[in-house]
C-alpha positions as CSV (number, residue, x, y, z in Angstrom):
1,M,-14.3,-90.5,-47.3
2,S,-16.3,-90.1,-44.4
3,T,-19.4,-87.7,-44.7
4,T,-19.5,-87.3,-40.8
5,S,-17.1,-87.0,-37.8
6,V,-17.3,-86.5,-34.5
7,R,-15.3,-84.2,-32.1
8,R,-15.3,-84.2,-27.9
9,H,-15.8,-81.0,-26.2
10,G,-15.9,-82.0,-22.4
11,D,-19.3,-83.8,-22.2
12,V,-20.7,-82.3,-25.4
13,A,-20.0,-84.3,-28.9
14,V,-20.2,-82.1,-32.0
15,L,-21.4,-84.1,-34.9
16,W,-20.3,-82.5,-38.3
17,L,-21.6,-83.1,-41.5
18,C,-18.6,-83.4,-43.8
19,R,-19.4,-83.0,-47.5
20,E,-18.4,-79.3,-48.0
21,A,-18.1,-80.1,-51.6
22,K,-21.6,-80.8,-51.9
23,R,-23.1,-78.1,-49.6
24,N,-23.6,-80.8,-46.8
25,A,-26.3,-82.3,-49.1
26,I,-27.4,-85.6,-47.2
27,D,-26.6,-89.2,-49.0
28,D,-27.4,-92.6,-47.9
29,A,-23.8,-92.8,-46.2
30,T,-24.5,-89.7,-44.1
31,I,-28.3,-90.7,-43.0
32,L,-26.9,-94.2,-41.8
33,R,-23.8,-92.8,-39.7
34,I,-25.9,-90.2,-38.0
35,G,-28.4,-92.8,-37.5
36,E,-25.5,-95.1,-35.9
37,F,-24.1,-92.2,-33.9
38,F,-27.6,-91.4,-32.0
39,A,-29.0,-95.3,-31.8
40,A,-25.5,-95.4,-29.4
41,P,-24.1,-92.7,-28.7
42,P,-20.8,-92.9,-26.4
43,A,-21.5,-93.2,-22.6
44,W,-20.0,-89.3,-22.0
45,V,-22.1,-87.6,-24.5
46,K,-24.8,-85.5,-22.4
47,A,-25.8,-83.1,-25.1
48,V,-24.7,-82.8,-29.1
49,V,-24.1,-80.3,-31.2
50,L,-24.9,-81.0,-34.5
51,A,-22.6,-78.7,-37.4
52,A,-21.3,-78.2,-40.8
53,E,-18.1,-77.8,-42.4
54,G,-18.0,-75.2,-45.0
55,D,-20.4,-72.3,-45.5
56,H,-23.6,-74.3,-45.6
57,F,-25.4,-76.5,-43.0
58,S,-27.1,-78.5,-45.3
59,A,-28.7,-78.1,-49.1
60,G,-30.7,-80.9,-48.4
61,L,-31.3,-84.8,-50.1
62,D,-28.6,-85.6,-52.4
63,L,-30.9,-85.9,-55.5
64,S,-29.0,-88.6,-56.9
65,E,-30.1,-90.9,-54.0
66,L,-33.8,-90.7,-55.9
67,T,-33.0,-91.0,-59.5
68,G,-34.2,-94.2,-61.2
69,R,-36.0,-95.5,-58.2
70,R,-39.2,-97.1,-58.1
71,T,-42.0,-95.9,-56.1
72,E,-41.5,-98.6,-53.4
73,E,-37.9,-97.9,-52.9
74,A,-38.9,-94.1,-53.0
75,L,-41.0,-95.0,-50.1
76,E,-38.2,-97.2,-47.8
77,H,-35.9,-94.5,-48.8
78,S,-38.1,-92.0,-46.7
79,L,-39.1,-94.4,-43.8
80,M,-35.2,-94.8,-43.4
81,W,-35.2,-90.6,-42.9
82,H,-37.9,-91.4,-40.9
83,R,-36.4,-93.6,-38.6
84,V,-33.1,-92.0,-38.2
85,F,-34.6,-88.4,-37.3
86,Q,-37.1,-90.2,-35.0
87,I,-34.1,-91.1,-32.8
88,I,-32.9,-87.8,-32.8
89,D,-35.8,-86.2,-31.9
90,A,-37.7,-88.6,-29.5
91,G,-34.0,-89.6,-28.0
92,N,-32.7,-88.9,-24.7
93,V,-29.9,-86.8,-25.7
94,P,-30.5,-82.7,-26.4
95,V,-29.3,-81.4,-29.7
96,V,-28.4,-78.0,-30.6
97,A,-28.2,-77.2,-34.4
98,A,-25.6,-74.6,-35.2
99,L,-27.0,-73.2,-38.6
100,K,-25.2,-71.5,-41.7
101,G,-25.8,-70.6,-45.2
102,A,-28.4,-73.4,-46.5
103,V,-30.8,-75.1,-44.5
104,I,-33.0,-76.4,-47.3
105,G,-35.4,-79.3,-47.7
106,G,-33.7,-82.6,-46.0
107,G,-31.1,-80.0,-44.5
108,L,-34.3,-77.9,-42.9
109,E,-35.5,-81.6,-41.6
110,L,-32.7,-82.3,-39.9
111,A,-32.2,-79.1,-38.2
112,A,-36.3,-79.6,-37.1
113,T,-35.3,-82.7,-35.3
114,A,-32.7,-80.6,-33.1
115,H,-34.4,-79.1,-29.6
116,I,-32.5,-76.0,-30.3
117,R,-31.5,-74.0,-33.2
118,V,-28.8,-71.3,-33.6
119,A,-28.3,-69.4,-37.0
120,E,-26.0,-67.1,-38.2
121,P,-27.0,-64.1,-40.5
122,T,-26.1,-66.3,-43.5
123,A,-28.3,-69.0,-43.2
124,F,-31.7,-69.2,-45.6
125,Y,-34.3,-71.5,-45.1
126,A,-36.2,-73.1,-48.5
127,L,-38.3,-76.1,-49.2
128,P,-38.0,-76.2,-53.2
129,E,-39.8,-80.0,-53.1
130,G,-42.6,-78.3,-54.8
131,Q,-40.8,-76.9,-57.6
132,R,-39.0,-80.4,-58.4
133,G,-41.9,-82.5,-58.5
134,L,-41.5,-83.6,-54.9
135,F,-43.0,-84.0,-51.3
136,V,-41.1,-83.7,-48.2
137,G,-39.9,-86.9,-46.9
138,G,-37.9,-86.7,-43.7
139,G,-40.7,-85.8,-41.4
140,G,-40.6,-82.2,-42.5
141,S,-44.5,-82.2,-42.7
142,V,-45.0,-83.4,-39.0
143,R,-41.9,-81.1,-37.2
144,I,-41.8,-77.9,-39.3
145,P,-45.4,-77.3,-38.6
146,R,-44.7,-77.2,-35.1
147,L,-42.4,-74.6,-35.7
148,I,-43.8,-72.4,-37.7
149,G,-47.3,-73.6,-38.7
150,A,-48.7,-75.7,-41.8
151,H,-49.5,-72.3,-43.7
152,R,-46.1,-71.2,-43.7
153,M,-44.9,-74.2,-44.8
154,A,-47.4,-74.5,-47.5
155,D,-46.6,-70.9,-48.8
156,M,-42.7,-72.3,-49.1
157,M,-43.4,-75.7,-50.7
158,L,-46.2,-73.8,-53.1
159,T,-44.1,-70.6,-54.2
160,G,-40.5,-71.7,-53.4
161,R,-40.2,-68.9,-50.9
162,V,-37.2,-68.5,-49.2
163,Y,-36.9,-67.1,-45.7
164,D,-33.6,-65.3,-44.7
165,A,-32.0,-65.7,-41.3
166,E,-33.8,-62.8,-39.6
167,E,-37.5,-63.8,-41.1
168,G,-36.6,-67.5,-39.9
169,Q,-36.1,-66.4,-36.5
170,A,-39.1,-64.2,-36.3
171,I,-41.6,-67.2,-37.5
172,G,-39.6,-69.6,-35.2
173,L,-37.0,-71.4,-37.5
174,S,-34.5,-70.7,-35.3
175,N,-34.3,-69.9,-31.1
176,Y,-31.1,-67.6,-31.2
177,L,-29.5,-65.3,-34.1
178,V,-26.0,-64.5,-33.4
179,D,-23.0,-62.7,-35.2
180,E,-21.6,-64.5,-38.1
181,G,-18.8,-66.8,-37.4
182,D,-20.6,-67.1,-33.6
183,G,-22.8,-70.0,-34.4
184,L,-20.7,-73.0,-33.0
185,T,-19.5,-71.0,-30.3
186,R,-22.9,-70.4,-29.0
187,A,-24.5,-73.8,-29.8
188,L,-21.8,-75.2,-27.9
189,E,-22.1,-72.8,-25.1
190,L,-25.6,-73.7,-24.7
191,A,-24.7,-77.4,-25.2
192,E,-22.5,-77.4,-22.1
193,R,-25.0,-75.5,-20.2
194,I,-27.9,-78.2,-21.1
195,A,-25.1,-81.0,-20.4
196,A,-24.7,-79.6,-16.8
197,N,-28.4,-80.1,-15.8
198,A,-29.7,-82.8,-13.8
199,P,-30.2,-85.7,-16.2
200,L,-33.8,-86.7,-14.9
201,T,-34.6,-82.7,-15.7
202,N,-33.2,-83.3,-19.4
203,F,-35.2,-86.1,-19.6
204,A,-38.2,-85.0,-18.5
205,V,-38.0,-82.1,-21.0
206,L,-37.3,-84.4,-23.7
207,Q,-39.8,-87.2,-23.0
208,A,-42.5,-85.6,-20.7
209,L,-42.7,-82.2,-22.6
210,P,-43.3,-83.0,-26.1
211,R,-46.3,-85.8,-24.6
212,I,-47.8,-83.1,-22.4
213,A,-48.1,-80.8,-25.1
214,E,-49.7,-83.1,-27.4
215,A,-52.4,-84.4,-24.4
216,A,-55.5,-83.2,-23.6
217,P,-55.5,-80.7,-20.6
218,A,-56.5,-83.3,-18.1
219,G,-54.3,-85.6,-18.9
220,G,-51.2,-83.4,-19.5
221,L,-51.8,-81.6,-15.9
222,L,-51.5,-84.9,-14.4
223,M,-48.3,-85.8,-16.6
224,E,-46.5,-83.0,-15.4
225,S,-47.5,-83.5,-11.6
226,L,-46.0,-87.1,-11.9
227,M,-43.0,-85.9,-13.8
228,A,-42.7,-83.3,-11.3
229,A,-42.9,-85.6,-8.2
230,V,-40.2,-87.7,-9.7
231,A,-37.7,-84.9,-10.8
232,A,-38.0,-83.4,-7.1
233,G,-37.6,-86.8,-5.3
234,S,-34.1,-87.1,-6.8
235,D,-31.0,-86.9,-5.0
236,E,-29.4,-84.7,-7.1
237,A,-32.7,-82.2,-7.3
238,K,-32.5,-82.5,-3.4
239,G,-28.7,-81.5,-3.3
240,R,-29.1,-78.6,-6.1
241,M,-32.2,-77.3,-3.9
242,R,-29.9,-77.6,-0.7
243,E,-27.3,-75.6,-2.5
244,F,-29.6,-72.8,-3.7
245,L,-31.2,-72.3,0.0
246,E,-27.8,-72.3,1.5
247,H,-26.8,-69.2,-1.3
248,R,-24.1,-71.7,-3.2
249,A,-26.0,-71.9,-5.9
250,A,-26.5,-68.7,-8.5
251,K,-29.6,-66.8,-9.1
252,V,-31.1,-66.0,-12.1
253,A,-29.9,-62.7,-13.3
254,R,-30.0,-61.2,-17.0
């Protein structure tokens, strides 16, 4: 039985985790299927929603995948996760994650690769690796501190602290907190809005913005100017600006 599935909603692909009986714990087959999809998404895909069957987004790494492995095998296993998650994080397709129930360990590491996270009130976040004699291996030590700070991540790993949905929203684990049952709907709405953007703008946000944020100020400002000039010079940008100036495009409103 497949551990993932893909369903089309216009220009948006919804990539489902399909291990409901295991609270969508992530095994090697799931990682490899996620990697295959993001390495070569269908040509029609302009945005992706990460979703999960059942009541939980993901309870993390399927620990049976590590049982009996030697150190070098565990190292390669971690590097495999890194390769796949880097394709998501640093790819050209915007990703929105719809979170509910357990978002734990490797599940939180997967959620952290998404560019936007929508959480339902049932969502809760934990990094129990410290209590299991482990350390995060799916890129969490790089991505999660960018969201909440290294000190909060250390607290989660050292003490087993669990954040509920409201607490997770307050510290930055999610971008949106919606009513129960509305997570996928809101994630799709956001993904559809993103898919309607000019492709070059989405490219700039995914590729240039993270590099600008990590650059020294002078280099970041130069990169911003170059990217702004490239985007503004495109035919699509000129057409969209013309529509706005001719009052044929909606204005920003609350």
